[in-house]
N, C-alpha and C positions, 0 to 999 in steps of 0.2 A: 572425478577422482582417479588418478593413475595408481596402478598397483604392481607393475612389472617394469623391468628395464626396457622392454620394447617400447612403451609409451610414456615412460617416466620423464617428467620435466627435469628431474635432477640428473639422471644417469644416461639417458638415451643418447647423449652427444658422444659418448665414448664406446657405445655398443652398436649403434644402428645408424645406417645412412638415411638421411632424410628423403633422398630420391627413392629408395626402395620401401621406406615406410609408407610413402604415398601409394605405392603399388598395392600394399596389403591393408589399406585403410578401410574402414567400414564403408566409406562413400564409393571407393573402388569396387569393393565386393558387391554392394547393392547395384551399382551400375552394370556390372558384369552379368548379375542375374537377369537384369533387363535386356541387355545385349543378346543374351541366349534366347530369351523369349521373342524378341524382335526377329532374329535370324530365323527361328523356327516358323514364326508367323509368315514371313516373306517366302520361305521355301514352300510352305504348304499352299499359300496364295498362288504361287507360280504354277503349281500343279492342280489348282482348282479344288483343293480339299477344304479350304476356307475362303470366304469372299475377300477380294483385293481390298475392299473398303476397310474390312477389319484389320488387315495387315498394316494399312496405312495409318489407321488411327491408333493401333498399338505402338507403332514406331514414333508417332507424334508425341505420345505421352511418356515415353521411355526415358525419363530422367530420374536420378536417384532421389530428387526432391519430392517425388510422389510418395516416398516412404516416410513413416514416423518411426525412427529407430526405438524410441521408448515403447511404443505399442508393439513393434516387432519383438523386442526383448520379453516384454510381459506376455505377449502372446505365445511365444515358444515354450515359456514356463508353463503356461495354462494348458496349451493343447499338446505339449510334448512333441510337437511336429516342427522340423526345422525351416519349412518353407510355406505352410499353408497360409500363414498370416500375411506373408508378402504377396501370395497369389490373390488373396481377397482385397488387399490395399490396391494393388495394380488393377484388378477387375474394376473396383469402384472408380479409379482414376480415369480408366478408358470409358467406362459406362456403356449403357445400351447393350443391344445385341452383340455389338463387336467385342465387348469385354468378355463375353462367354467363350471366345475362341482363344483366349490366352491359355498356354500350356496344353494345347490340343494334342492328344496322343502321347504326351511325355509323362515321365515319372519324376518325382522329386529328385532322384539321384542324377538324372540326366542333367538338369539344369544346374545343380549344385556342382557336380563334377566339371561341367563345362566352364562354369564361372572359375573354378580353381585353375583349370588348364589356361584359361585366358589371362589370369593372374601370373601364372608360370611363364607364359609367353612374353608378357611384358617384363617380368623379372629377368628372364633370360636376356633380353635385349640390354637391360641395365648392366647385367653381369659381363656380357660381352664387350660392351663399351668400356667398362672398367678394366676388365682383363687385358684388352688390347692396349690400353693406355699404360697399364702396368707392365706389360711385355716390352713395349717400346722403351720405357724407362730402364728396365733391366738390361736390355740389348745395348743401350747407350753406355750404361755404367760398366757392363762386362767389356766393352770395347775400350772404354776410357782406362780401365785398370787391367787390361790383358797381360801386361808385362810387370804389374807390381807384385813382387815376390813376397810371400808370407809363409809361415809354417803350415803345412797340412797336418791334420790331426786324426788319428784313429784310435778308438777306445779311450778318448780323452787325453791321449799322449801325442807329443810330436811324432810324426811318421816320415813324410818326405815334404820337400818344398813343393809349393803350388803357387799359382798366381790368384790374386783376388778376383780378376776377371774370369778366371776358370770356375771359381766358386759360384760367382753370379750367374754365369752362363748356364750352369746346372739348374738354378732356379728358373731361369728364363725358359729352357727347354721344357721344364715340367709345366709351366703356365701355358706355353704353347700347345702342348698336348691337351690340357684341360679345354682350351678353346676349341680344339678339334672335336673333343668328345661332345661338347655342347652342340656344336653345329651338326655333327653326325647324328646325334641321338634324337633331335627334335622331331623327326618324322615317326618316331616310335611313341613318344609321350605327349607331343602337342597334338592331341587327337580329341575331336569332339565326342560328346556322349549324347545320343539320342537312340534309345532302344526300347522304351516302354516298360511296363510294369514288371515283367519277367525276362526282358531282353529280346523278346521275339518280334516286336513291332506288330502284334496281333491287331491292335486297334486301327491301324492304317496300313496293313500288309500290302495292299495293292500298290500303293505308292511309297512304301516305307523306305526302300533303298534310295530312290530319287530324291525324296525329301531329305534324307540323311546326307546325300552328296551335296545338295544345294545349301542346306544348313551349315555344312563345314565350309563351303566356299565363302559364304557371307561372313563367317567367323574368322577366316584365314587360318583354319585348322585342317588337319588331315581327317579323312573319313575312316572309321574303324572297319576292320574286316568283319568282325563279330563283336557283340556287346562286350564291354569291359567292366561291367558292374562289379564282377568278382575277379577281374584281372587287375591287380594293382602293381604289376611289375613296371609299368610306365613310371609311376611315381617313385618306385624304389630305385629305378635306374637314375632318374633325375636327382634324387636325393643323394644318391651314391656319388654323383658328380659333384654336388654341392659340398658334401663331406670331404671329398678329395681336394677340392679347391681350398676349403678351410684349412686342411691338413698342410697344404703347401705354404699358405700364408702364414700359418702357425709355425711351421718349420723355420721359415725365414726369420720370423720374429725372435724365435728361441735362439737361433744362431747369433743374431745381433746381441741378445742378452748375454750370451756366453762370451762373445768376443769383446764385450764392454766390461768385463770383469776387471777389477782393479789390478789384478796380477797380469792380465793379458793387454787390455786396452788398446786393441787394435782398431776398433770401430766404435763410434757412438751413434745412437739413434738420432741425435741432433738435439741441441739444447738451446731454448730461446730464453731471453731476459724475462724473469717473472715466473718461469717454470720452477715448481718446487719438488725437490727430490724427498724431502723428509720434513715432518713437522717439528722434529726435535734435533736433527743434525743438519745445520745449515750448509755444510759442504757437499751433501750428497748430490750426485747427478745420476738418478737412477733411470734405467731404461723402462719407465712406467708404461708408456704407450704400447711398447712390445708386450709388456706383461699382460695388459688389457687383451691384446690380440690373442695371445696364447690361451688366455682364460675363455674367450668367447668361442675359440676354436673347439675347446673341449665340450662346450655346451652344444655347439652345432653338431658335432660327431655323435654325441649320445642321443640327440634328438632324431637325427637322421636314421638312427638305427630302428626307430618305430616304423619306418617304411617297410621293413622286412617282416615285422609282426603283422602289419596290415595286409600282407599277402595271403595270410591264412584266413580265408573267407569261406563262409558256409553256404551250401546250396546256391541259389540264383541271385540273392542279395543278402547282405549282412551288415549291420550297423555297428557292431561291436568295436571294430578297429577303424571303420570308415571315418568316425568322428575325430580320431587323432590327426587326420590329415588337415583338418581345418586349423589345428594348432601348430604342428611341427613344420608344415611347409612354409607358412609365413615367418616363423622364427628363424629357421635355417637361412632363408634367403636374406632377411633383414640383417642377421648378424654376420653373415659371410660378407655381404656387401659392405657393412660397416668395418669389417677387418680389412678389406681391400683398400677402403677409403683411407683408413689410418696407415696402412703400410705404404701407400702411395705417398703420403705426406713424409713419411720416414725417409723413403728412398730419394725424395727431392731435396732433403736437407741433411742427409746423414754425413757423418764426419769420419774420414779415414786417416788414421795415424800411421803413415808409412814409416816414420822414424821408429815407432814401436814394433812394427812388423819386422824391420831390419834387426832391431835389438833382440827380439824374441827368436829370430832364426839362429842366432848364435848362442842362445841360451844353453843348449846341450853341448857347446863347444865342439861342433864338427860332427857329433854323433848323428844328426839328422840326415846325413848323407853317407852313412856307413854302407848302405847298400851299393852305392856307386864304387866305393873302394873294393867291396867284396867282388862284384862282377868284373872289374878291371883286373884285379888280381886272379880271378877265377880262369881267366884266358890262359894264364901261365900254369896254375896248379889244379884246375877243376873247381867247380863251384862249391862243393861241399868242404873240401880242404880249405878253401878260401874263406868260407863262412866260419870255420872253427878259428882260423888265424886272426880274422878281423874281430870275431867275438872276443878273443883273449885281450887284444889291445882296447877294445871298446870298453869292456868291464874294468880294465885297468885305469883307463881315462876317467871312468865314472867314479870309481872308488877314490881316486887320487885328486879328483876335481881339476883335471888338466885337460888341455885341448887335445882332441884325437889326433890332430896333425903332429903335435910335439911327440906323443907317445909312439905314433907309427913310424916317425923318422928315426926313432931310436931302436926299432925292432929290426934286427938283423935278418931274421927270417923272411919278413915282408919285403925289406929293401933289397933283398937279393934278387928280386924279380921286378921291381919298380923303381923308377928315378924319383928325385926329389920333386921335379916339376910334375910328374904324373900324379904323385900323391897330393901335391897342393891343388892341382885341377880337380881331382876327384872330391876333395873335401871343401870345394867352393860351392855353396848352395845355388848360386846363379847358374852353374853348369848342369843342373840336374832338375829341371822343371818339366822334362818330357815334352808332351805334345800339348801342353796347356794352351799355348797360343793358336795351335791348329784347331783344338776343339772350340775355342771361342769363335773362330773364323767359321767353323761348320755350323755352329748354332746361329750365327748372324746370317749366314746364307740360307739356312732353312726357314727362319721365322720373320726376317725383315719384311717380307711381302705379306 
């Protein structure tokens, strides 16, 4: 029986990527507990702490099928311990004297934390693959539309002309930085855990650090400098990156929602035959996929904030917030991956209405480039005086619902300094997109590799 959007047969298709769901499945988690135990046994056998025969038999039996999930669930309730039932089941599966060397010198948190880190490592590989593909798509679109002029908006109002490629390049640059963050941060948070009961490795101190090093190598993780049982900053850092990625994805989705508004109509998320916008209004072409993405972004960011709460740990080990990591880390990964997957589909089919962009550019009848007129005039009379002069004709044009060009050409005070041609050039939106194309090229050069 499913009871959340994470595993719902009804809803999970719009919230979660199947690829990431497998990373955080029960089968994956159980296998990663076993992987940690195998790596520990091999490391200890290499150093003569346990017999090689024991390490081999432990490795041979280390498949998640050795576990009975129902017995584990019931056993956790009965014992109130999150791993003892698994240890017993695996010990029985290995059998004999060799089974007695499972979990040697470890504490529960070592194995469980390491398993979560192994899931994070796999999740990061999925995210990087998705983000690199997403970045490539954004770069392609920014290049395609680098000269497509549209209104730039600040505070919800027309500001100055920009190009669509420039807008998309801003998104691309942000995604590129997220990729950098994930790649740079992994040495800090993809770290194994093997420290023993109070983090001191007292039970095997003679070989403790050497075992720790080999354990980490077998798992493909970094070795910790000191125990991180009560250092949860690594998970907080990783979760922060996930929350930021979700934020960027949500921002792109939200921008498409706004640009698809009936009154604007410059972009559509892409509409396929059979897609339904409303159960009661047949004409609706709602940006519903983008709305799903914005919604899941909010869930991700709220859940990721638990990582900061979990940094408040007591003494040498504390379970009060540790347990939240088993919940929020899978959720934020699955939903963020789902959001990227949804937005990848949007960008591969989204529709650009260049005609409506051109129409909207003229919606303010020249006012969108009033700054250009002001600065050109300012060369002759100074910036502030020019501001006051252009403000006067701008307000007149607005109040009379006339084009700024028409009103300006009638203004003797301004025309004493500028020619008709100069005024017309100043009030042509195509002449005032600044370095939009240059910025697109800069983003292309930085991230194409």
